[in-house]
N, CA, C, O and CB atoms as a CASP TS submission, in Angstrom:
PFRMAT TS
TARGET T0000
AUTHOR 0000-0000-0000
METHOD Language model
MODEL 1
PARENT N/A
ATOM      1  N   MET     1      -0.002  43.676   2.306  1.00  0.00           N
ATOM      2  CA  MET     1       0.942  44.885   3.175  1.00  0.00           C
ATOM      3  C   MET     1       1.472  44.169   4.310  1.00  0.00           C
ATOM      4  O   MET     1       2.607  44.506   4.648  1.00  0.00           O
ATOM      5  CB  MET     1       0.030  46.314   3.821  1.00  0.00           C
ATOM      6  N   ALA     2       0.957  43.337   4.919  1.00  0.00           N
ATOM      7  CA  ALA     2       1.350  42.728   5.972  1.00  0.00           C
ATOM      8  C   ALA     2       2.552  41.855   5.696  1.00  0.00           C
ATOM      9  O   ALA     2       3.420  41.490   6.490  1.00  0.00           O
ATOM     10  CB  ALA     2       0.288  42.053   6.493  1.00  0.00           C
ATOM     11  N   GLU     3       2.420  41.586   4.361  1.00  0.00           N
ATOM     12  CA  GLU     3       3.648  40.658   4.167  1.00  0.00           C
ATOM     13  C   GLU     3       4.627  41.555   3.880  1.00  0.00           C
ATOM     14  O   GLU     3       5.648  41.016   4.308  1.00  0.00           O
ATOM     15  CB  GLU     3       3.560  39.551   3.039  1.00  0.00           C
ATOM     16  N   LYS     4       4.911  42.563   3.429  1.00  0.00           N
ATOM     17  CA  LYS     4       5.429  43.934   2.856  1.00  0.00           C
ATOM     18  C   LYS     4       6.235  44.109   4.044  1.00  0.00           C
ATOM     19  O   LYS     4       7.444  43.895   3.952  1.00  0.00           O
ATOM     20  CB  LYS     4       4.281  45.245   2.478  1.00  0.00           C
ATOM     21  N   ASP     5       5.619  44.551   5.399  1.00  0.00           N
ATOM     22  CA  ASP     5       5.858  44.642   6.189  1.00  0.00           C
ATOM     23  C   ASP     5       7.088  43.853   7.121  1.00  0.00           C
ATOM     24  O   ASP     5       8.220  44.215   7.442  1.00  0.00           O
ATOM     25  CB  ASP     5       4.917  44.684   6.309  1.00  0.00           C
ATOM     26  N   ASN     6       6.287  42.582   7.395  1.00  0.00           N
ATOM     27  CA  ASN     6       6.962  41.482   7.821  1.00  0.00           C
ATOM     28  C   ASN     6       7.466  40.196   6.554  1.00  0.00           C
ATOM     29  O   ASN     6       6.841  39.222   6.135  1.00  0.00           O
ATOM     30  CB  ASN     6       5.941  40.929   8.930  1.00  0.00           C
ATOM     31  N   PRO     7       8.473  40.575   6.308  1.00  0.00           N
ATOM     32  CA  PRO     7       8.514  39.368   5.250  1.00  0.00           C
ATOM     33  C   PRO     7       9.135  37.826   6.157  1.00  0.00           C
ATOM     34  O   PRO     7       9.203  36.826   5.443  1.00  0.00           O
ATOM     35  CB  PRO     7       9.792  39.922   3.758  1.00  0.00           C
ATOM     36  N   SER     8       9.480  37.686   7.364  1.00  0.00           N
ATOM     37  CA  SER     8       9.959  37.016   7.756  1.00  0.00           C
ATOM     38  C   SER     8       8.487  35.751   8.333  1.00  0.00           C
ATOM     39  O   SER     8       8.535  34.521   8.320  1.00  0.00           O
ATOM     40  CB  SER     8      10.965  37.816   8.594  1.00  0.00           C
ATOM     41  N   ALA     9       7.595  36.445   8.677  1.00  0.00           N
ATOM     42  CA  ALA     9       6.223  35.724   8.626  1.00  0.00           C
ATOM     43  C   ALA     9       5.997  34.723   7.556  1.00  0.00           C
ATOM     44  O   ALA     9       5.689  33.542   7.713  1.00  0.00           O
ATOM     45  CB  ALA     9       5.146  36.704   8.470  1.00  0.00           C
ATOM     46  N   ALA    10       6.223  35.459   6.274  1.00  0.00           N
ATOM     47  CA  ALA    10       5.468  34.789   5.157  1.00  0.00           C
ATOM     48  C   ALA    10       6.528  33.681   5.191  1.00  0.00           C
ATOM     49  O   ALA    10       6.050  32.588   5.495  1.00  0.00           O
ATOM     50  CB  ALA    10       5.200  35.682   3.601  1.00  0.00           C
ATOM     51  N   GLU    11       8.067  33.688   4.917  1.00  0.00           N
ATOM     52  CA  GLU    11       8.899  32.965   4.934  1.00  0.00           C
ATOM     53  C   GLU    11       8.572  31.467   6.254  1.00  0.00           C
ATOM     54  O   GLU    11       8.609  30.240   6.161  1.00  0.00           O
ATOM     55  CB  GLU    11      10.090  34.008   5.095  1.00  0.00           C
ATOM     56  N   GLU    12       8.346  32.197   7.094  1.00  0.00           N
ATOM     57  CA  GLU    12       7.838  30.965   8.699  1.00  0.00           C
ATOM     58  C   GLU    12       6.904  30.068   8.036  1.00  0.00           C
ATOM     59  O   GLU    12       7.137  28.859   8.032  1.00  0.00           O
ATOM     60  CB  GLU    12       6.739  31.820  10.374  1.00  0.00           C
ATOM     61  N   GLU    13       5.665  30.640   7.365  1.00  0.00           N
ATOM     62  CA  GLU    13       4.548  30.299   7.381  1.00  0.00           C
ATOM     63  C   GLU    13       4.864  29.130   5.826  1.00  0.00           C
ATOM     64  O   GLU    13       4.182  28.122   5.641  1.00  0.00           O
ATOM     65  CB  GLU    13       3.423  31.747   7.406  1.00  0.00           C
ATOM     66  N   LYS    14       5.962  29.552   4.921  1.00  0.00           N
ATOM     67  CA  LYS    14       6.209  28.475   3.963  1.00  0.00           C
ATOM     68  C   LYS    14       7.152  27.659   4.604  1.00  0.00           C
ATOM     69  O   LYS    14       7.153  26.702   3.831  1.00  0.00           O
ATOM     70  CB  LYS    14       6.696  28.923   2.598  1.00  0.00           C
ATOM     71  N   THR    15       8.011  27.361   5.547  1.00  0.00           N
ATOM     72  CA  THR    15       8.287  26.483   6.573  1.00  0.00           C
ATOM     73  C   THR    15       7.567  25.861   6.889  1.00  0.00           C
ATOM     74  O   THR    15       7.532  24.736   6.392  1.00  0.00           O
ATOM     75  CB  THR    15       8.624  26.803   7.454  1.00  0.00           C
ATOM     76  N   LEU    16       6.585  26.244   7.894  1.00  0.00           N
ATOM     77  CA  LEU    16       5.782  25.296   8.506  1.00  0.00           C
ATOM     78  C   LEU    16       5.219  24.540   7.374  1.00  0.00           C
ATOM     79  O   LEU    16       5.205  23.311   7.437  1.00  0.00           O
ATOM     80  CB  LEU    16       4.734  25.896   9.422  1.00  0.00           C
ATOM     81  N   ASN    17       4.668  25.272   6.153  1.00  0.00           N
ATOM     82  CA  ASN    17       3.559  24.537   5.265  1.00  0.00           C
ATOM     83  C   ASN    17       5.095  22.856   4.774  1.00  0.00           C
ATOM     84  O   ASN    17       4.834  21.661   4.636  1.00  0.00           O
ATOM     85  CB  ASN    17       2.759  26.141   3.281  1.00  0.00           C
ATOM     86  N   ILE    18       6.169  23.390   4.686  1.00  0.00           N
ATOM     87  CA  ILE    18       6.939  22.657   3.868  1.00  0.00           C
ATOM     88  C   ILE    18       7.173  21.470   5.237  1.00  0.00           C
ATOM     89  O   ILE    18       7.237  20.297   4.869  1.00  0.00           O
ATOM     90  CB  ILE    18       8.401  23.609   3.096  1.00  0.00           C
ATOM     91  N   GLU    19       7.256  21.639   6.231  1.00  0.00           N
ATOM     92  CA  GLU    19       7.394  20.618   7.319  1.00  0.00           C
ATOM     93  C   GLU    19       6.074  20.017   7.385  1.00  0.00           C
ATOM     94  O   GLU    19       6.108  18.817   7.112  1.00  0.00           O
ATOM     95  CB  GLU    19       7.844  21.204   8.734  1.00  0.00           C
ATOM     96  N   ARG    20       4.979  20.449   7.649  1.00  0.00           N
ATOM     97  CA  ARG    20       3.587  19.718   7.409  1.00  0.00           C
ATOM     98  C   ARG    20       3.470  18.634   6.051  1.00  0.00           C
ATOM     99  O   ARG    20       2.875  17.559   5.992  1.00  0.00           O
ATOM    100  CB  ARG    20       2.432  20.975   7.177  1.00  0.00           C
ATOM    101  N   ILE    21       4.074  19.171   5.258  1.00  0.00           N
ATOM    102  CA  ILE    21       4.201  18.187   3.977  1.00  0.00           C
ATOM    103  C   ILE    21       5.297  16.996   4.038  1.00  0.00           C
ATOM    104  O   ILE    21       5.035  15.849   3.675  1.00  0.00           O
ATOM    105  CB  ILE    21       4.604  19.094   2.675  1.00  0.00           C
ATOM    106  N   LYS    22       6.465  17.373   4.506  1.00  0.00           N
ATOM    107  CA  LYS    22       7.471  16.364   5.253  1.00  0.00           C
ATOM    108  C   LYS    22       6.619  15.243   6.201  1.00  0.00           C
ATOM    109  O   LYS    22       6.713  14.036   5.977  1.00  0.00           O
ATOM    110  CB  LYS    22       8.574  17.323   6.322  1.00  0.00           C
ATOM    111  N   ARG    23       5.861  15.740   7.181  1.00  0.00           N
ATOM    112  CA  ARG    23       5.276  14.880   7.549  1.00  0.00           C
ATOM    113  C   ARG    23       4.274  14.110   7.398  1.00  0.00           C
ATOM    114  O   ARG    23       3.933  13.107   8.024  1.00  0.00           O
ATOM    115  CB  ARG    23       5.245  15.075   8.079  1.00  0.00           C
ATOM    116  N   ARG    24       3.743  14.730   6.377  1.00  0.00           N
ATOM    117  CA  ARG    24       2.376  13.897   5.916  1.00  0.00           C
ATOM    118  C   ARG    24       2.912  12.864   4.811  1.00  0.00           C
ATOM    119  O   ARG    24       2.243  11.832   4.744  1.00  0.00           O
ATOM    120  CB  ARG    24       1.052  15.007   5.167  1.00  0.00           C
ATOM    121  N   LEU    25       4.080  12.965   3.869  1.00  0.00           N
ATOM    122  CA  LEU    25       5.155  12.180   3.479  1.00  0.00           C
ATOM    123  C   LEU    25       5.431  10.821   3.829  1.00  0.00           C
ATOM    124  O   LEU    25       5.343   9.679   3.381  1.00  0.00           O
ATOM    125  CB  LEU    25       6.084  12.751   3.794  1.00  0.00           C
ATOM    126  N   ASN    26       5.840  11.522   4.927  1.00  0.00           N
ATOM    127  CA  ASN    26       6.503  10.469   5.962  1.00  0.00           C
ATOM    128  C   ASN    26       5.432   9.249   6.453  1.00  0.00           C
ATOM    129  O   ASN    26       5.796   8.075   6.505  1.00  0.00           O
ATOM    130  CB  ASN    26       7.025  11.366   7.413  1.00  0.00           C
ATOM    131  N   MET    27       4.325   9.602   6.738  1.00  0.00           N
ATOM    132  CA  MET    27       3.332   9.102   7.170  1.00  0.00           C
ATOM    133  C   MET    27       2.776   8.202   6.238  1.00  0.00           C
ATOM    134  O   MET    27       2.317   7.129   6.629  1.00  0.00           O
ATOM    135  CB  MET    27       2.571   9.983   7.561  1.00  0.00           C
ATOM    136  N   LEU    28       2.766   8.638   4.621  1.00  0.00           N
ATOM    137  CA  LEU    28       2.338   7.947   3.903  1.00  0.00           C
ATOM    138  C   LEU    28       3.483   7.087   3.501  1.00  0.00           C
ATOM    139  O   LEU    28       3.153   6.042   2.940  1.00  0.00           O
ATOM    140  CB  LEU    28       1.673   8.598   3.038  1.00  0.00           C
ATOM    141  N   ASP    29       4.659   7.278   3.651  1.00  0.00           N
ATOM    142  CA  ASP    29       5.572   5.883   3.381  1.00  0.00           C
ATOM    143  C   ASP    29       5.666   5.143   4.416  1.00  0.00           C
ATOM    144  O   ASP    29       5.912   3.967   4.148  1.00  0.00           O
ATOM    145  CB  ASP    29       6.997   6.057   2.985  1.00  0.00           C
ATOM    146  N   GLN    30       5.532   5.463   5.811  1.00  0.00           N
ATOM    147  CA  GLN    30       4.948   4.216   6.416  1.00  0.00           C
ATOM    148  C   GLN    30       3.930   3.583   6.195  1.00  0.00           C
ATOM    149  O   GLN    30       3.917   2.426   6.616  1.00  0.00           O
ATOM    150  CB  GLN    30       4.783   4.284   7.404  1.00  0.00           C
ATOM    151  N   ARG    31       2.768   4.076   5.494  1.00  0.00           N
ATOM    152  CA  ARG    31       1.385   3.260   5.525  1.00  0.00           C
ATOM    153  C   ARG    31       1.726   2.331   4.392  1.00  0.00           C
ATOM    154  O   ARG    31       1.196   1.226   4.283  1.00  0.00           O
ATOM    155  CB  ARG    31      -0.140   4.205   5.245  1.00  0.00           C
ATOM    156  N   LEU    32       2.895   2.945   3.294  1.00  0.00           N
ATOM    157  CA  LEU    32       3.302   2.006   2.135  1.00  0.00           C
ATOM    158  C   LEU    32       3.821   0.986   2.862  1.00  0.00           C
ATOM    159  O   LEU    32       3.063   0.031   2.693  1.00  0.00           O
ATOM    160  CB  LEU    32       4.340   2.546   1.042  1.00  0.00           C
ATOM    161  N   ASP    33       4.578   0.728   3.474  1.00  0.00           N
ATOM    162  CA  ASP    33       5.747  -0.107   3.890  1.00  0.00           C
ATOM    163  C   ASP    33       4.786  -1.000   4.773  1.00  0.00           C
ATOM    164  O   ASP    33       4.883  -2.175   4.421  1.00  0.00           O
ATOM    165  CB  ASP    33       7.143   0.736   4.725  1.00  0.00           C
ATOM    166  N   ASN    34       3.923  -0.825   5.770  1.00  0.00           N
ATOM    167  CA  ASN    34       2.986  -1.595   6.090  1.00  0.00           C
ATOM    168  C   ASN    34       2.142  -2.269   5.150  1.00  0.00           C
ATOM    169  O   ASN    34       2.049  -3.487   5.302  1.00  0.00           O
ATOM    170  CB  ASN    34       2.363  -0.998   6.791  1.00  0.00           C
ATOM    171  N   ILE    35       1.535  -1.760   4.251  1.00  0.00           N
ATOM    172  CA  ILE    35       0.922  -2.529   3.077  1.00  0.00           C
ATOM    173  C   ILE    35       1.844  -3.745   2.394  1.00  0.00           C
ATOM    174  O   ILE    35       1.537  -4.919   2.185  1.00  0.00           O
ATOM    175  CB  ILE    35       0.600  -1.434   1.933  1.00  0.00           C
ATOM    176  N   ASP    36       3.016  -3.068   2.137  1.00  0.00           N
ATOM    177  CA  ASP    36       3.928  -4.106   1.798  1.00  0.00           C
ATOM    178  C   ASP    36       4.102  -5.417   2.564  1.00  0.00           C
ATOM    179  O   ASP    36       3.822  -6.541   2.146  1.00  0.00           O
ATOM    180  CB  ASP    36       5.074  -3.546   1.781  1.00  0.00           C
ATOM    181  N   SER    37       4.567  -5.118   3.654  1.00  0.00           N
ATOM    182  CA  SER    37       4.572  -6.247   4.634  1.00  0.00           C
ATOM    183  C   SER    37       3.264  -7.100   4.676  1.00  0.00           C
ATOM    184  O   SER    37       3.439  -8.233   5.124  1.00  0.00           O
ATOM    185  CB  SER    37       4.822  -5.681   6.031  1.00  0.00           C
ATOM    186  N   MET    38       2.099  -6.815   4.334  1.00  0.00           N
ATOM    187  CA  MET    38       1.211  -7.483   4.616  1.00  0.00           C
ATOM    188  C   MET    38       0.773  -8.614   3.295  1.00  0.00           C
ATOM    189  O   MET    38       0.132  -9.663   3.250  1.00  0.00           O
ATOM    190  CB  MET    38       0.243  -6.497   5.076  1.00  0.00           C
ATOM    191  N   VAL    39       1.523  -7.737   2.261  1.00  0.00           N
ATOM    192  CA  VAL    39       1.127  -8.163   0.788  1.00  0.00           C
ATOM    193  C   VAL    39       2.075  -9.153   0.768  1.00  0.00           C
ATOM    194  O   VAL    39       1.635 -10.157   0.207  1.00  0.00           O
ATOM    195  CB  VAL    39       1.234  -7.051  -0.501  1.00  0.00           C
ATOM    196  N   THR    40       3.462  -9.296   1.248  1.00  0.00           N
ATOM    197  CA  THR    40       4.187 -10.207   1.409  1.00  0.00           C
ATOM    198  C   THR    40       3.919 -11.426   2.159  1.00  0.00           C
ATOM    199  O   THR    40       3.979 -12.544   1.648  1.00  0.00           O
ATOM    200  CB  THR    40       5.028  -9.723   1.754  1.00  0.00           C
ATOM    201  N   ALA    41       3.595 -11.182   3.485  1.00  0.00           N
ATOM    202  CA  ALA    41       3.268 -11.767   3.987  1.00  0.00           C
ATOM    203  C   ALA    41       1.916 -12.932   3.700  1.00  0.00           C
ATOM    204  O   ALA    41       1.906 -14.097   4.098  1.00  0.00           O
ATOM    205  CB  ALA    41       3.374 -11.019   4.665  1.00  0.00           C
ATOM    206  N   VAL    42       1.052 -12.387   3.069  1.00  0.00           N
ATOM    207  CA  VAL    42       0.140 -13.505   2.219  1.00  0.00           C
ATOM    208  C   VAL    42       0.390 -13.789   0.945  1.00  0.00           C
ATOM    209  O   VAL    42      -0.232 -14.572   0.227  1.00  0.00           O
ATOM    210  CB  VAL    42      -1.202 -13.185   2.110  1.00  0.00           C
ATOM    211  N   ALA    43       1.318 -13.134   0.680  1.00  0.00           N
ATOM    212  CA  ALA    43       2.280 -13.968  -0.611  1.00  0.00           C
ATOM    213  C   ALA    43       2.940 -15.020  -0.439  1.00  0.00           C
ATOM    214  O   ALA    43       2.991 -15.887  -1.311  1.00  0.00           O
ATOM    215  CB  ALA    43       3.345 -13.280  -1.169  1.00  0.00           C
ATOM    216  N   GLU    44       3.613 -15.132   0.821  1.00  0.00           N
ATOM    217  CA  GLU    44       4.611 -16.335   1.178  1.00  0.00           C
ATOM    218  C   GLU    44       3.672 -17.372   1.317  1.00  0.00           C
ATOM    219  O   GLU    44       3.698 -18.364   0.589  1.00  0.00           O
ATOM    220  CB  GLU    44       5.566 -16.182   2.567  1.00  0.00           C
ATOM    221  N   ARG    45       2.486 -17.126   2.594  1.00  0.00           N
ATOM    222  CA  ARG    45       1.401 -18.124   2.881  1.00  0.00           C
ATOM    223  C   ARG    45       0.897 -18.763   1.613  1.00  0.00           C
ATOM    224  O   ARG    45       0.711 -19.976   1.698  1.00  0.00           O
ATOM    225  CB  ARG    45       0.214 -17.460   3.619  1.00  0.00           C
ATOM    226  N   VAL    46       0.675 -18.273   0.617  1.00  0.00           N
ATOM    227  CA  VAL    46       0.031 -18.398  -0.332  1.00  0.00           C
ATOM    228  C   VAL    46       1.163 -19.599  -1.660  1.00  0.00           C
ATOM    229  O   VAL    46       0.889 -20.383  -2.569  1.00  0.00           O
ATOM    230  CB  VAL    46      -0.379 -16.694  -0.687  1.00  0.00           C
ATOM    231  N   MET    47       2.343 -19.110  -1.053  1.00  0.00           N
ATOM    232  CA  MET    47       3.754 -19.895  -1.947  1.00  0.00           C
ATOM    233  C   MET    47       3.596 -21.430  -0.960  1.00  0.00           C
ATOM    234  O   MET    47       3.588 -22.567  -1.432  1.00  0.00           O
ATOM    235  CB  MET    47       5.891 -18.783  -1.654  1.00  0.00           C
ATOM    236  N   GLU    48       3.513 -21.163   0.088  1.00  0.00           N
ATOM    237  CA  GLU    48       3.576 -22.441   0.707  1.00  0.00           C
ATOM    238  C   GLU    48       2.517 -23.653   0.655  1.00  0.00           C
ATOM    239  O   GLU    48       3.059 -24.756   0.584  1.00  0.00           O
ATOM    240  CB  GLU    48       3.709 -22.131   1.919  1.00  0.00           C
ATOM    241  N   GLN    49       1.551 -23.655   0.671  1.00  0.00           N
ATOM    242  CA  GLN    49       0.505 -24.355   0.213  1.00  0.00           C
ATOM    243  C   GLN    49      -0.389 -23.966  -0.902  1.00  0.00           C
ATOM    244  O   GLN    49      -0.549 -22.799  -1.261  1.00  0.00           O
ATOM    245  CB  GLN    49      -0.164 -24.523   1.157  1.00  0.00           C
ATOM    246  N   PRO    50      -1.038 -25.132  -1.500  1.00  0.00           N
ATOM    247  CA  PRO    50      -1.992 -24.906  -2.328  1.00  0.00           C
ATOM    248  C   PRO    50      -3.042 -23.889  -2.318  1.00  0.00           C
ATOM    249  O   PRO    50      -3.447 -23.879  -1.155  1.00  0.00           O
ATOM    250  CB  PRO    50      -2.458 -25.841  -2.376  1.00  0.00           C
ATOM    251  N   LEU    51      -3.683 -23.045  -2.983  1.00  0.00           N
ATOM    252  CA  LEU    51      -4.776 -22.107  -2.937  1.00  0.00           C
ATOM    253  C   LEU    51      -6.020 -22.834  -4.258  1.00  0.00           C
ATOM    254  O   LEU    51      -5.920 -22.969  -5.477  1.00  0.00           O
ATOM    255  CB  LEU    51      -4.021 -20.305  -3.339  1.00  0.00           C
ATOM    256  N   ASN    52      -7.113 -23.162  -3.283  1.00  0.00           N
ATOM    257  CA  ASN    52      -8.084 -23.229  -4.065  1.00  0.00           C
ATOM    258  C   ASN    52      -9.461 -22.597  -4.582  1.00  0.00           C
ATOM    259  O   ASN    52     -10.409 -22.498  -3.803  1.00  0.00           O
ATOM    260  CB  ASN    52      -8.199 -23.944  -3.818  1.00  0.00           C
ATOM    261  N   PHE    53      -9.546 -22.204  -5.811  1.00  0.00           N
ATOM    262  CA  PHE    53     -10.635 -21.381  -5.845  1.00  0.00           C
ATOM    263  C   PHE    53     -12.205 -22.085  -6.169  1.00  0.00           C
ATOM    264  O   PHE    53     -12.057 -22.138  -7.390  1.00  0.00           O
ATOM    265  CB  PHE    53     -10.236 -20.357  -6.889  1.00  0.00           C
ATOM    266  N   SER    54     -13.042 -22.432  -6.034  1.00  0.00           N
ATOM    267  CA  SER    54     -14.270 -22.791  -6.407  1.00  0.00           C
ATOM    268  C   SER    54     -15.632 -22.319  -6.876  1.00  0.00           C
ATOM    269  O   SER    54     -16.500 -22.097  -6.032  1.00  0.00           O
ATOM    270  CB  SER    54     -14.432 -23.211  -5.741  1.00  0.00           C
ATOM    271  N   LEU    55     -15.857 -22.163  -8.073  1.00  0.00           N
ATOM    272  CA  LEU    55     -17.104 -21.083  -8.499  1.00  0.00           C
ATOM    273  C   LEU    55     -18.007 -21.678  -9.191  1.00  0.00           C
ATOM    274  O   LEU    55     -17.647 -22.803  -9.539  1.00  0.00           O
ATOM    275  CB  LEU    55     -16.741 -19.867  -9.367  1.00  0.00           C
ATOM    276  N   THR    56     -19.149 -21.346  -9.571  1.00  0.00           N
ATOM    277  CA  THR    56     -20.099 -21.907  -9.916  1.00  0.00           C
ATOM    278  C   THR    56     -20.329 -20.911 -11.539  1.00  0.00           C
ATOM    279  O   THR    56     -20.315 -19.683 -11.441  1.00  0.00           O
ATOM    280  CB  THR    56     -21.244 -21.913  -8.608  1.00  0.00           C
ATOM    281  N   CYS    57     -20.476 -21.399 -12.584  1.00  0.00           N
ATOM    282  CA  CYS    57     -20.313 -20.739 -14.062  1.00  0.00           C
ATOM    283  C   CYS    57     -21.749 -19.924 -13.871  1.00  0.00           C
ATOM    284  O   CYS    57     -22.601 -20.699 -13.438  1.00  0.00           O
ATOM    285  CB  CYS    57     -20.219 -22.024 -15.635  1.00  0.00           C
ATOM    286  N   PRO    58     -22.168 -18.814 -14.037  1.00  0.00           N
ATOM    287  CA  PRO    58     -23.402 -18.542 -13.880  1.00  0.00           C
ATOM    288  C   PRO    58     -24.567 -18.723 -15.200  1.00  0.00           C
ATOM    289  O   PRO    58     -25.796 -18.664 -15.151  1.00  0.00           O
ATOM    290  CB  PRO    58     -23.280 -17.233 -13.391  1.00  0.00           C
ATOM    291  N   HIS    59     -23.832 -18.914 -16.136  1.00  0.00           N
ATOM    292  CA  HIS    59     -24.722 -19.527 -17.502  1.00  0.00           C
ATOM    293  C   HIS    59     -25.087 -20.727 -17.583  1.00  0.00           C
ATOM    294  O   HIS    59     -26.237 -21.082 -17.843  1.00  0.00           O
ATOM    295  CB  HIS    59     -24.103 -19.475 -18.726  1.00  0.00           C
ATOM    296  N   CYS    60     -23.967 -21.596 -17.327  1.00  0.00           N
ATOM    297  CA  CYS    60     -24.323 -23.384 -17.233  1.00  0.00           C
ATOM    298  C   CYS    60     -24.348 -23.868 -16.198  1.00  0.00           C
ATOM    299  O   CYS    60     -24.720 -25.041 -16.215  1.00  0.00           O
ATOM    300  CB  CYS    60     -23.459 -24.351 -17.814  1.00  0.00           C
ATOM    301  N   GLY    61     -23.995 -23.286 -14.837  1.00  0.00           N
ATOM    302  CA  GLY    61     -23.987 -23.953 -13.664  1.00  0.00           C
ATOM    303  C   GLY    61     -23.074 -24.752 -13.539  1.00  0.00           C
ATOM    304  O   GLY    61     -23.234 -25.471 -12.552  1.00  0.00           O
ATOM    305  N   LYS    62     -21.935 -25.006 -14.258  1.00  0.00           N
ATOM    306  CA  LYS    62     -21.321 -25.843 -13.983  1.00  0.00           C
ATOM    307  C   LYS    62     -20.339 -25.441 -13.052  1.00  0.00           C
ATOM    308  O   LYS    62     -20.255 -24.215 -12.987  1.00  0.00           O
ATOM    309  CB  LYS    62     -20.985 -26.359 -14.953  1.00  0.00           C
ATOM    310  N   ASN    63     -19.405 -26.183 -12.152  1.00  0.00           N
ATOM    311  CA  ASN    63     -18.604 -25.806 -10.915  1.00  0.00           C
ATOM    312  C   ASN    63     -17.239 -25.935 -11.810  1.00  0.00           C
ATOM    313  O   ASN    63     -16.882 -26.809 -12.599  1.00  0.00           O
ATOM    314  CB  ASN    63     -18.782 -26.924  -9.369  1.00  0.00           C
ATOM    315  N   ILE    64     -16.519 -24.536 -11.311  1.00  0.00           N
ATOM    316  CA  ILE    64     -15.050 -24.396 -12.172  1.00  0.00           C
ATOM    317  C   ILE    64     -14.487 -24.799 -10.265  1.00  0.00           C
ATOM    318  O   ILE    64     -14.982 -24.531  -9.170  1.00  0.00           O
ATOM    319  CB  ILE    64     -14.474 -22.183 -13.301  1.00  0.00           C
ATOM    320  N   GLU    65     -13.296 -25.512 -10.695  1.00  0.00           N
ATOM    321  CA  GLU    65     -11.960 -25.265  -9.788  1.00  0.00           C
ATOM    322  C   GLU    65     -10.786 -24.983 -10.230  1.00  0.00           C
ATOM    323  O   GLU    65     -10.092 -25.488 -11.112  1.00  0.00           O
ATOM    324  CB  GLU    65     -11.623 -26.243  -9.083  1.00  0.00           C
ATOM    325  N   ILE    66     -10.592 -23.864  -9.310  1.00  0.00           N
ATOM    326  CA  ILE    66      -9.038 -23.571 -10.138  1.00  0.00           C
ATOM    327  C   ILE    66      -7.917 -23.832  -8.972  1.00  0.00           C
ATOM    328  O   ILE    66      -8.416 -23.543  -7.884  1.00  0.00           O
ATOM    329  CB  ILE    66      -8.833 -21.665 -10.811  1.00  0.00           C
ATOM    330  N   THR    67      -6.849 -24.189  -8.872  1.00  0.00           N
ATOM    331  CA  THR    67      -5.915 -24.451  -8.227  1.00  0.00           C
ATOM    332  C   THR    67      -4.681 -23.938  -8.835  1.00  0.00           C
ATOM    333  O   THR    67      -4.327 -24.005 -10.012  1.00  0.00           O
ATOM    334  CB  THR    67      -5.951 -25.673  -7.999  1.00  0.00           C
ATOM    335  N   ILE    68      -3.866 -23.217  -7.445  1.00  0.00           N
ATOM    336  CA  ILE    68      -2.797 -22.284  -7.723  1.00  0.00           C
ATOM    337  C   ILE    68      -1.848 -22.878  -6.801  1.00  0.00           C
ATOM    338  O   ILE    68      -2.010 -22.607  -5.611  1.00  0.00           O
ATOM    339  CB  ILE    68      -3.107 -20.704  -7.493  1.00  0.00           C
ATOM    340  N   LEU    69      -0.924 -23.610  -7.117  1.00  0.00           N
ATOM    341  CA  LEU    69       0.675 -24.115  -6.425  1.00  0.00           C
ATOM    342  C   LEU    69       1.987 -23.345  -6.609  1.00  0.00           C
ATOM    343  O   LEU    69       2.561 -22.872  -7.590  1.00  0.00           O
ATOM    344  CB  LEU    69       1.130 -25.519  -7.037  1.00  0.00           C
ATOM    345  N   GLY    70       2.209 -23.390  -5.483  1.00  0.00           N
ATOM    346  CA  GLY    70       3.703 -22.475  -5.128  1.00  0.00           C
ATOM    347  C   GLY    70       4.711 -23.206  -5.129  1.00  0.00           C
ATOM    348  O   GLY    70       4.574 -24.254  -4.499  1.00  0.00           O
ATOM    349  N   SER    71       6.248 -22.935  -5.890  1.00  0.00           N
ATOM    350  CA  SER    71       6.945 -24.389  -5.587  1.00  0.00           C
ATOM    351  C   SER    71       8.105 -23.635  -4.794  1.00  0.00           C
ATOM    352  O   SER    71       9.240 -24.112  -4.825  1.00  0.00           O
ATOM    353  CB  SER    71       7.520 -25.505  -7.134  1.00  0.00           C
ATOM    354  N   GLN    72       7.867 -22.577  -4.150  1.00  0.00           N
ATOM    355  CA  GLN    72       8.741 -21.647  -3.753  1.00  0.00           C
ATOM    356  C   GLN    72       8.708 -20.792  -3.179  1.00  0.00           C
ATOM    357  O   GLN    72       8.111 -19.959  -3.861  1.00  0.00           O
ATOM    358  CB  GLN    72       9.142 -21.280  -4.293  1.00  0.00           C
ATOM    359  N   LYS    73       9.134 -20.138  -1.744  1.00  0.00           N
ATOM    360  CA  LYS    73       8.756 -18.883  -1.105  1.00  0.00           C
ATOM    361  C   LYS    73       9.715 -17.506  -2.042  1.00  0.00           C
ATOM    362  O   LYS    73      10.945 -17.524  -2.076  1.00  0.00           O
ATOM    363  CB  LYS    73       9.220 -19.066   0.769  1.00  0.00           C
ATOM    364  N   PRO    74       9.200 -16.822  -2.470  1.00  0.00           N
ATOM    365  CA  PRO    74       9.352 -15.357  -2.546  1.00  0.00           C
ATOM    366  C   PRO    74      10.587 -14.767  -1.787  1.00  0.00           C
ATOM    367  O   PRO    74      10.360 -14.460  -0.617  1.00  0.00           O
ATOM    368  CB  PRO    74       8.097 -14.721  -1.998  1.00  0.00           C
ATOM    369  N   THR    75      11.811 -14.564  -2.237  1.00  0.00           N
ATOM    370  CA  THR    75      12.738 -13.940  -1.301  1.00  0.00           C
ATOM    371  C   THR    75      13.485 -12.583  -1.267  1.00  0.00           C
ATOM    372  O   THR    75      13.849 -11.949  -2.258  1.00  0.00           O
ATOM    373  CB  THR    75      13.588 -14.707  -1.249  1.00  0.00           C
ATOM    374  N   THR    76      13.592 -12.370  -0.464  1.00  0.00           N
ATOM    375  CA  THR    76      13.978 -10.434  -1.019  1.00  0.00           C
ATOM    376  C   THR    76      15.541 -10.161  -0.294  1.00  0.00           C
ATOM    377  O   THR    76      16.099  -9.072  -0.424  1.00  0.00           O
ATOM    378  CB  THR    76      12.446  -8.814  -0.024  1.00  0.00           C
TER
END
């Protein structure tokens, strides 16, 4: 009944909700940009030098060594 008497209040509430959603989307976008920057920095470091993994097989006990070599940096 209050909405029928004051339609501008309902519109104002919708506008506030839309603004809140816009702010949250902007925050999410910034967080994703930060994550992308961190992943890019790690990838560049990995591409600059070899990366070695040493594992022990849980079944036979042998040591397994995996080496990843990068030949060039990724470009943007």
